[in-house]
N, CA, C and O atoms as a printed pandas DataFrame, in Angstrom:
     atom_number atom_name residue_name chain_id  residue_number  x_coord  y_coord  z_coord
0              1         N          MET        A               1   -2.114   -3.921   -9.551
1              2        CA          MET        A               1   -3.126   -2.854   -9.019
2              3         C          MET        A               1   -2.772   -1.589   -9.565
3              4         O          MET        A               1   -3.840   -1.074   -9.895
4              5         N          ALA        A               2   -1.733   -0.735   -9.862
5              6        CA          ALA        A               2   -1.648    0.890  -10.081
6              7         C          ALA        A               2   -2.456    0.687  -11.715
7              8         O          ALA        A               2   -1.516    0.741  -12.508
8              9         N          GLY        A               3   -3.338    0.550  -12.255
9             10        CA          GLY        A               3   -4.077    0.591  -13.296
10            11         C          GLY        A               3   -5.665    0.237  -12.811
11            12         O          GLY        A               3   -6.612    0.459  -13.565
12            13         N          LEU        A               4   -5.881   -0.502  -11.082
13            14        CA          LEU        A               4   -7.208    0.000  -11.202
14            15         C          LEU        A               4   -6.973    0.473  -10.152
15            16         O          LEU        A               4   -7.948    0.098   -9.500
16            17         N          GLN        A               5   -6.151    1.247   -9.264
17            18        CA          GLN        A               5   -6.329    2.263   -8.544
18            19         C          GLN        A               5   -5.592    3.611   -8.625
19            20         O          GLN        A               5   -4.648    3.752   -9.403
20            21         N          SER        A               6   -6.187    4.987   -7.514
21            22        CA          SER        A               6   -5.012    5.990   -7.720
22            23         C          SER        A               6   -4.814    6.073   -6.439
23            24         O          SER        A               6   -5.592    5.835   -5.516
24            25         N          ALA        A               7   -3.337    6.552   -6.427
25            26        CA          ALA        A               7   -3.583    7.010   -4.601
26            27         C          ALA        A               7   -3.786    8.164   -4.482
27            28         O          ALA        A               7   -3.292    8.974   -5.266
28            29         N          ASP        A               8   -4.649    8.555   -3.360
29            30        CA          ASP        A               8   -4.438   10.224   -3.345
30            31         C          ASP        A               8   -3.651   10.700   -2.089
31            32         O          ASP        A               8   -3.293   11.848   -1.826
32            33         N          GLU        A               9   -3.533    9.983   -1.638
33            34        CA          GLU        A               9   -2.653   10.084   -0.392
34            35         C          GLU        A               9   -1.167    8.879   -0.196
35            36         O          GLU        A               9   -1.233    7.678    0.066
36            37         N          PHE        A              10   -0.395    9.403   -0.341
37            38        CA          PHE        A              10    0.985    7.931    0.049
38            39         C          PHE        A              10    2.121    8.538    0.747
39            40         O          PHE        A              10    2.925    9.034   -0.042
40            41         N          GLU        A              11    2.488    8.671    2.195
41            42        CA          GLU        A              11    3.157    8.979    2.520
42            43         C          GLU        A              11    3.420    8.140    3.380
43            44         O          GLU        A              11    2.564    7.607    4.086
44            45         N          PRO        A              12    5.613    7.730    3.479
45            46        CA          PRO        A              12    6.502    7.357    4.171
46            47         C          PRO        A              12    6.244    7.894    5.324
47            48         O          PRO        A              12    5.840    9.040    5.519
48            49         N          LYS        A              13    6.516    6.926    6.249
49            50        CA          LYS        A              13    7.113    8.093    7.477
50            51         C          LYS        A              13    8.576    7.254    7.935
51            52         O          LYS        A              13    9.552    7.834    8.410
52            53         N          GLU        A              14    8.515    6.114    7.741
53            54        CA          GLU        A              14    9.985    5.420    8.453
54            55         C          GLU        A              14   10.852    4.495    7.943
55            56         O          GLU        A              14   10.637    3.302    8.159
56            57         N          PHE        A              15   11.192    4.621    7.711
57            58        CA          PHE        A              15   12.596    3.750    6.840
58            59         C          PHE        A              15   13.577    2.551    7.973
59            60         O          PHE        A              15   14.454    3.098    8.642
60            61         N          LEU        A              16   13.454    1.433    8.101
61            62        CA          LEU        A              16   14.518    0.863    8.507
62            63         C          LEU        A              16   14.696    0.334    8.096
63            64         O          LEU        A              16   13.937    0.005    7.184
64            65         N          ALA        A              17   16.243   -0.523    8.381
65            66        CA          ALA        A              17   17.505   -1.084    7.149
66            67         C          ALA        A              17   17.941   -2.326    8.155
67            68         O          ALA        A              17   17.386   -2.403    9.251
68            69         N          HIS        A              18   18.597   -2.961    7.901
69            70        CA          HIS        A              18   18.848   -4.330    7.752
70            71         C          HIS        A              18   19.244   -5.015    7.232
71            72         O          HIS        A              18   18.506   -5.722    6.545
72            73         N          GLY        A              19   21.070   -5.288    7.245
73            74        CA          GLY        A              19   21.093   -6.143    6.056
74            75         C          GLY        A              19   20.585   -5.686    4.458
75            76         O          GLY        A              19   20.411   -4.546    4.029
76            77         N          ASP        A              20   20.422   -6.971    3.768
77            78        CA          ASP        A              20   19.620   -6.296    2.636
78            79         C          ASP        A              20   18.531   -6.379    2.845
79            80         O          ASP        A              20   17.927   -7.096    2.047
80            81         N          LYS        A              21   17.672   -5.716    4.002
81            82        CA          LYS        A              21   16.349   -5.818    3.994
82            83         C          LYS        A              21   16.099   -4.231    4.204
83            84         O          LYS        A              21   16.834   -3.572    4.940
84            85         N          VAL        A              22   14.992   -3.663    3.491
85            86        CA          VAL        A              22   14.580   -2.145    3.850
86            87         C          VAL        A              22   13.194   -2.342    4.102
87            88         O          VAL        A              22   12.506   -3.075    3.392
88            89         N          ALA        A              23   12.793   -1.769    5.004
89            90        CA          ALA        A              23   11.640   -1.583    5.408
90            91         C          ALA        A              23   11.025   -0.305    5.440
91            92         O          ALA        A              23   11.822    0.605    5.669
92            93         N          VAL        A              24   10.046   -0.024    5.306
93            94        CA          VAL        A              24    9.569    1.013    5.185
94            95         C          VAL        A              24    7.799    1.011    5.752
95            96         O          VAL        A              24    7.034    0.116    5.395
96            97         N          LEU        A              25    7.376    2.115    6.633
97            98        CA          LEU        A              25    6.674    1.842    7.015
98            99         C          LEU        A              25    5.342    3.651    6.518
99           100         O          LEU        A              25    5.530    4.826    6.204
100          101         N          GLY        A              26    4.160    2.743    6.752
101          102        CA          GLY        A              26    3.794    4.996    5.720
102          103         C          GLY        A              26    1.701    4.096    6.399
103          104         O          GLY        A              26    1.232    3.245    7.154
104          105         N          HIS        A              27    1.226    5.311    5.237
105          106        CA          HIS        A              27    0.155    5.809    5.148
106          107         C          HIS        A              27   -0.242    6.130    3.891
107          108         O          HIS        A              27    0.084    7.114    3.227
108          109         N          TYR        A              28   -1.279    4.849    3.487
109          110        CA          TYR        A              28   -1.873    5.875    1.638
110          111         C          TYR        A              28   -3.930    5.632    2.471
111          112         O          TYR        A              28   -4.632    5.144    3.357
112          113         N          THR        A              29   -3.856    6.456    1.228
113          114        CA          THR        A              29   -5.178    6.484    1.200
114          115         C          THR        A              29   -5.404    6.049   -1.249
115          116         O          THR        A              29   -4.918    6.668   -2.195
116          117         N          TRP        A              30   -5.974    5.269   -1.230
117          118        CA          TRP        A              30   -6.225    4.657   -2.373
118          119         C          TRP        A              30   -8.037    5.026   -3.196
119          120         O          TRP        A              30   -9.000    5.035   -2.429
120          121         N          HIS        A              31   -8.207    5.225   -4.320
121          122        CA          HIS        A              31   -9.285    5.547   -5.067
122          123         C          HIS        A              31   -9.802    4.194   -6.140
123          124         O          HIS        A              31   -9.478    4.090   -7.323
124          125         N          VAL        A              32  -10.429    3.505   -5.586
125          126        CA          VAL        A              32  -10.606    2.204   -6.422
126          127         C          VAL        A              32  -11.329    2.884   -7.510
127          128         O          VAL        A              32  -12.235    3.649   -7.180
128          129         N          LYS        A              33  -10.942    2.647   -9.315
129          130        CA          LYS        A              33  -11.438    4.017  -10.444
130          131         C          LYS        A              33  -13.498    2.259  -10.590
131          132         O          LYS        A              33  -14.645    2.307  -11.035
132          133         N          ALA        A              34  -12.845    1.468  -10.066
133          134        CA          ALA        A              34  -13.816    0.780  -11.234
134          135         C          ALA        A              34  -15.280    0.790   -9.782
135          136         O          ALA        A              34  -16.370    0.275  -10.031
136          137         N          THR        A              35  -15.017    1.374   -8.549
137          138        CA          THR        A              35  -16.411    1.359   -7.764
138          139         C          THR        A              35  -16.418    2.935   -7.204
139          140         O          THR        A              35  -17.470    3.378   -6.745
140          141         N          GLY        A              36  -15.487    3.582   -7.241
141          142        CA          GLY        A              36  -15.294    5.325   -7.043
142          143         C          GLY        A              36  -15.656    5.135   -5.652
143          144         O          GLY        A              36  -16.358    5.854   -4.943
144          145         N          ARG        A              37  -14.918    3.784   -5.308
145          146        CA          ARG        A              37  -14.624    4.463   -3.116
146          147         C          ARG        A              37  -13.014    4.507   -3.179
147          148         O          ARG        A              37  -12.209    4.211   -4.062
148          149         N          LYS        A              38  -12.935    4.820   -2.351
149          150        CA          LYS        A              38  -11.728    5.184   -1.646
150          151         C          LYS        A              38  -11.131    3.809   -0.442
151          152         O          LYS        A              38  -12.128    3.086   -0.455
152          153         N          PHE        A              39  -10.231    3.193    0.409
153          154        CA          PHE        A              39   -9.634    3.439    1.409
154          155         C          PHE        A              39   -8.522    3.822    1.978
155          156         O          PHE        A              39   -7.868    4.709    1.428
156          157         N          SER        A              40   -8.162    3.354    2.956
157          158        CA          SER        A              40   -7.372    4.349    3.272
158          159         C          SER        A              40   -6.937    2.890    4.760
159          160         O          SER        A              40   -7.687    2.295    5.534
160          161         N          SER        A              41   -5.001    2.807    4.497
161          162        CA          SER        A              41   -4.437    1.705    5.304
162          163         C          SER        A              41   -3.177    1.996    5.784
163          164         O          SER        A              41   -2.376    2.465    4.975
164          165         N          ASP        A              42   -2.757    1.785    7.152
165          166        CA          ASP        A              42   -1.445    1.877    7.152
166          167         C          ASP        A              42   -0.791    1.044    6.110
167          168         O          ASP        A              42   -1.604    0.495    5.366
168          169         N          PHE        A              43    0.954    0.706    5.757
169          170        CA          PHE        A              43    1.104   -0.363    5.089
170          171         C          PHE        A              43    2.503   -0.797    5.752
171          172         O          PHE        A              43    2.626   -0.375    6.902
172          173         N          VAL        A              44    3.387   -1.418    5.353
173          174        CA          VAL        A              44    4.987   -1.633    5.799
174          175         C          VAL        A              44    4.720   -2.392    4.528
175          176         O          VAL        A              44    3.741   -3.027    4.134
176          177         N          HIS        A              45    6.545   -1.981    3.726
177          178        CA          HIS        A              45    6.834   -2.134    2.211
178          179         C          HIS        A              45    7.839   -3.388    2.528
179          180         O          HIS        A              45    8.650   -2.958    3.348
180          181         N          VAL        A              46    7.936   -3.846    2.426
181          182        CA          VAL        A              46    9.438   -4.509    3.273
182          183         C          VAL        A              46   10.031   -5.168    1.960
183          184         O          VAL        A              46    9.370   -6.077    1.460
184          185         N          PHE        A              47   11.627   -4.661    1.152
185          186        CA          PHE        A              47   12.523   -4.334    0.328
186          187         C          PHE        A              47   13.746   -5.324    0.203
187          188         O          PHE        A              47   14.660   -4.898    0.908
188          189         N          THR        A              48   14.091   -6.502   -0.449
189          190        CA          THR        A              48   15.440   -7.081   -0.502
190          191         C          THR        A              48   15.806   -5.896   -1.597
191          192         O          THR        A              48   15.093   -5.504   -2.521
192          193         N          VAL        A              49   17.802   -5.207   -1.030
193          194        CA          VAL        A              49   17.929   -4.986   -2.374
194          195         C          VAL        A              49   19.366   -5.443   -2.042
195          196         O          VAL        A              49   20.004   -5.363   -0.992
196          197         N          GLN        A              50   19.717   -6.002   -3.390
197          198        CA          GLN        A              50   21.327   -6.981   -3.996
198          199         C          GLN        A              50   21.775   -5.785   -5.286
199          200         O          GLN        A              50   21.307   -5.319   -6.325
200          201         N          ASN        A              51   22.610   -5.711   -4.692
201          202        CA          ASN        A              51   23.308   -4.846   -5.314
202          203         C          ASN        A              51   22.986   -4.014   -6.541
203          204         O          ASN        A              51   23.016   -4.004   -7.771
204          205         N          GLY        A              52   22.599   -3.198   -5.260
205          206        CA          GLY        A              52   21.928   -1.965   -5.744
206          207         C          GLY        A              52   20.416   -2.061   -6.276
207          208         O          GLY        A              52   19.840   -1.068   -6.720
208          209         N          LYS        A              53   19.882   -3.187   -6.208
209          210        CA          LYS        A              53   18.806   -3.504   -7.587
210          211         C          LYS        A              53   17.237   -3.871   -6.033
211          212         O          LYS        A              53   16.963   -4.703   -5.168
212          213         N          ILE        A              54   16.938   -3.140   -6.357
213          214        CA          ILE        A              54   15.486   -4.171   -6.021
214          215         C          ILE        A              54   15.385   -5.669   -5.982
215          216         O          ILE        A              54   14.864   -5.530   -7.088
216          217         N          THR        A              55   15.377   -6.992   -5.778
217          218        CA          THR        A              55   14.929   -8.239   -5.932
218          219         C          THR        A              55   13.849   -9.074   -5.421
219          220         O          THR        A              55   13.673  -10.289   -5.504
220          221         N          ASN        A              56   12.983   -7.902   -4.727
221          222        CA          ASN        A              56   11.607   -8.343   -4.218
222          223         C          ASN        A              56   11.067   -7.970   -3.199
223          224         O          ASN        A              56   11.609   -8.202   -2.118
224          225         N          MET        A              57    9.940   -7.338   -3.267
225          226        CA          MET        A              57    9.508   -6.466   -2.697
226          227         C          MET        A              57    7.950   -7.574   -2.128
227          228         O          MET        A              57    7.429   -8.456   -2.811
228          229         N          HIS        A              58    7.542   -7.148   -0.761
229          230        CA          HIS        A              58    6.355   -7.619    0.644
230          231         C          HIS        A              58    5.954   -6.528    0.583
231          232         O          HIS        A              58    6.609   -5.494    0.716
232          233         N          GLU        A              59    4.086   -6.718    0.233
233          234        CA          GLU        A              59    3.491   -5.143    1.439
234          235         C          GLU        A              59    2.335   -5.736    2.315
235          236         O          GLU        A              59    2.152   -6.947    2.436
236          237         N          TYR        A              60    1.874   -5.151    2.678
237          238        CA          TYR        A              60    1.289   -5.890    4.051
238          239         C          TYR        A              60    0.594   -4.390    4.139
239          240         O          TYR        A              60    1.190   -3.314    4.080
240          241         N          LEU        A              61   -0.492   -4.556    4.258
241          242        CA          LEU        A              61   -1.663   -3.694    4.573
242          243         C          LEU        A              61   -3.197   -4.415    5.168
243          244         O          LEU        A              61   -3.359   -5.595    5.478
244          245         N          ASP        A              62   -4.306   -3.212    5.214
245          246        CA          ASP        A              62   -5.383   -3.582    6.034
246          247         C          ASP        A              62   -5.844   -3.959    4.286
247          248         O          ASP        A              62   -6.159   -3.152    3.411
248          249         N          THR        A              63   -5.771   -5.047    4.223
249          250        CA          THR        A              63   -6.714   -6.183    3.118
250          251         C          THR        A              63   -7.871   -6.056    3.688
251          252         O          THR        A              63   -8.380   -5.373    2.799
252          253         N          HIS        A              64   -8.862   -6.189    4.617
253          254        CA          HIS        A              64  -10.041   -6.017    3.879
254          255         C          HIS        A              64  -11.116   -4.940    3.829
255          256         O          HIS        A              64  -12.330   -5.022    3.639
256          257         N          ALA        A              65  -10.021   -3.533    4.139
257          258        CA          ALA        A              65  -10.443   -2.429    3.768
258          259         C          ALA        A              65  -10.634   -2.724    2.450
259          260         O          ALA        A              65  -11.727   -2.822    1.891
260          261         N          ALA        A              66   -8.997   -2.937    1.707
261          262        CA          ALA        A              66   -9.627   -2.836    0.140
262          263         C          ALA        A              66  -10.786   -3.796   -0.233
263          264         O          ALA        A              66  -11.989   -3.694   -0.473
264          265         N          VAL        A              67  -10.033   -4.588   -0.179
265          266        CA          VAL        A              67  -11.664   -5.658   -0.588
266          267         C          VAL        A              67  -12.550   -4.732   -0.360
267          268         O          VAL        A              67  -12.382   -3.747   -1.080
268          269         N          GLN        A              68  -13.591   -4.649    0.496
269          270        CA          GLN        A              68  -14.403   -4.036    0.781
270          271         C          GLN        A              68  -15.012   -2.354   -0.068
271          272         O          GLN        A              68  -16.150   -1.914   -0.232
272          273         N          ALA        A              69  -13.698   -1.821   -0.427
273          274        CA          ALA        A              69  -13.056   -0.916   -1.090
274          275         C          ALA        A              69  -13.646   -1.593   -2.933
275          276         O          ALA        A              69  -14.269   -0.987   -3.805
276          277         N          TYR        A              70  -13.296   -2.524   -2.926
277          278        CA          TYR        A              70  -13.103   -2.857   -4.622
278          279         C          TYR        A              70  -14.267   -3.645   -4.976
279          280         O          TYR        A              70  -14.547   -4.061   -6.100
280          281         N          ALA        A              71  -14.921   -3.810   -3.894
281          282        CA          ALA        A              71  -16.396   -5.192   -3.524
282          283         C          ALA        A              71  -17.885   -3.866   -4.075
283          284         O          ALA        A              71  -18.934   -4.019   -4.703
284          285         N          GLY        A              72  -17.211   -2.654   -3.427
285          286        CA          GLY        A              72  -18.839   -1.456   -3.664
286          287         C          GLY        A              72  -18.894   -1.222   -1.986
287          288         O          GLY        A              72  -19.731   -0.374   -1.676
288          289         N          SER        A              73  -18.162   -1.811   -0.855
289          290        CA          SER        A              73  -19.596   -1.703    0.002
290          291         C          SER        A              73  -19.208   -0.204    0.653
291          292         O          SER        A              73  -18.027    0.142    0.662
292          293         N          HIS        A              74  -20.235    0.653    1.186
293          294        CA          HIS        A              74  -20.116    1.446    2.071
294          295         C          HIS        A              74  -19.449    1.950    3.050
295          296         O          HIS        A              74  -19.077    3.104    3.261
296          297         N          ALA        A              75  -19.287    0.681    3.820
297          298        CA          ALA        A              75  -17.992    0.000    5.601
298          299         C          ALA        A              75  -16.852    0.557    4.740
299          300         O          ALA        A              75  -15.943    0.879    5.505
300          301         N          ALA        A              76  -16.482    0.834    3.300
301          302        CA          ALA        A              76  -14.981    1.470    3.534
302          303         C          ALA        A              76  -14.766    2.124    3.026
303          304         O          ALA        A              76  -13.616    2.195    2.591
304          305         N          ALA        A              77  -16.307    3.654    2.523
305          306        CA          ALA        A              77  -15.710    4.560    2.215
306          307         C          ALA        A              77  -15.220    5.718    3.742
307          308         O          ALA        A              77  -15.802    5.901    4.812
308          309         N          HIS        A              78  -13.992    6.266    3.213
309          310        CA          HIS        A              78  -13.809    7.177    4.724
310          311         C          HIS        A              78  -13.694    8.979    3.466
311          312         O          HIS        A              78  -13.548   10.086    3.985
């Protein structure tokens, strides 16, 4: 999605590590290039790290806000 949107704000706030997992809690605001709309969301990124390298990543966010921004809905504009 990086080519479809650009970050206006990206703020990791907390890092939690346990075993081979690292979770990052934060907040971001994205600008969707195709619609000109923005959406904001808290996020959680969960990384699996093996031998010093990231081998997997999952992202959790407000998908409704993202869908509305990509659809061009006024409800998602902040």
